[in-house]
N, C-alpha and C positions, 0 to 999 in steps of 0.2 A: 402515502408518505413513509419515509424510512428514517429511522434514527440510528446513527452509527457511533460506536464507542470503541476507541482503540486502547490497547494495553500492551505491555511487554517491553516498553522502552527501558533504558537504563544506561549506566556507565560501564564500558567494557574496554579492555586493552586491545590494541591493534592485533589482528589475527583471531580474535575471539568471535563468538556467535551470539545472536539474539533472535528471538522468535516473536514477531509482532502479530497480534490478533486484532481483528475488527469484528465486533459482534453487532448484528443488525436486528432491528425490530421489524415487525410486520410479517405478513404472510406471503408476500410477493418477491422475496429476496432473489429467487431464481430468474426473475425477469429483468435484473439489473446487471449490466457490465460493471465490474468492480476494478478500481484502480488504486494504486499506492503512489503518492507524491511525497516530496520532501521539500522543506524550505530551511535554508541556512540563514543566519543573520545577515541582513543587507543584500540578500539575493532573492530572486523570484522563485515561486513555487515550481518545482521541477518534477517531471514525470519520472517514475521509477519502474513500475510494472503494471500490467493490466491482464485481466483474465476474463474470458468470455462467459456468457450466461451459464452455459452447461459445464464450463471448465475445460473444454476441449482445446482452446487456443490461448496461448500466453505470449506476451511480448515484453521485452525488457529494454531498459536503457543500456546502451553499449557497455558502460563502465561497470555495470553490476552483473552482466551476463556471466554465468558459471559460478557466481558467488551467492546470488539471491534466487529464491524460488517462491513463486506465488501459487497458492492453491486455495480451493474453496470447498466447503461442505454445505450444500444447499439444504440438507436435512437439519443442520444445526444453525443455519443462518450465520455462517462464519466464513471469513476470508483471512488467510494467514500469509505472512511474509517471513520466510525463513532466511536469515541473513548470516552468511558464513564469511570467514576471512575478511572481517571488517577492517576498514582503513580509516584513518583520521578524516579523510575527505568525505566519509559517509555521515559525519556528524551533522545533524539537522533535526528539525521537528517533522515527524512523519505523520501523514494524514491518509486515511482511506476515503475514497469517494465512490459514489454510486451514480451510474448514468442510466437513465430510462430509455433514451432514444437509441435506435439502431443507426449505423453508418456514421457515428461520431468520429471526430479527430481525437483519438484516445490520448494523445500527448498534450492536449489543450485542457487545462484545468477548468476553463469556463464551460466545457461540454458536459461537466458532471453536475448533477442536480442536488446531491446531498453530500455533506461532509461531516466527519467526526471532529472532535476537539483537538486531536493530535496527541502524539506521544513522543517524548524527547529521547533521541539516541545520541549518546556522546561516546566517541571513540578516542581514547588517549594513545599517544605514541610512545 
């Protein structure tokens, strides 16, 4: 079992940056595909980025490509989402998720087995 705790959210002006962290418990962190999702009020949870178990492969939502970077440190049980050039449309509650199975549909939040409690990101215009 994995427990996930997100941090790093806050209020920032458009064009600013935030660095979200997701700390994981357990000794098998490197066996999980890790993803970031977000959910704005009244909307469904949306895929943002995913990173493979060893960190060799990353995939992003089109609207965040070139602005967001996902990375992981398996020695520290940590996954990070660096967000630059933030836009008001990025305002949402951001969650990290852990998926144990291989071959998942990484954009589908139901494919993930564990979730954190979320961290709020608010971008003002």
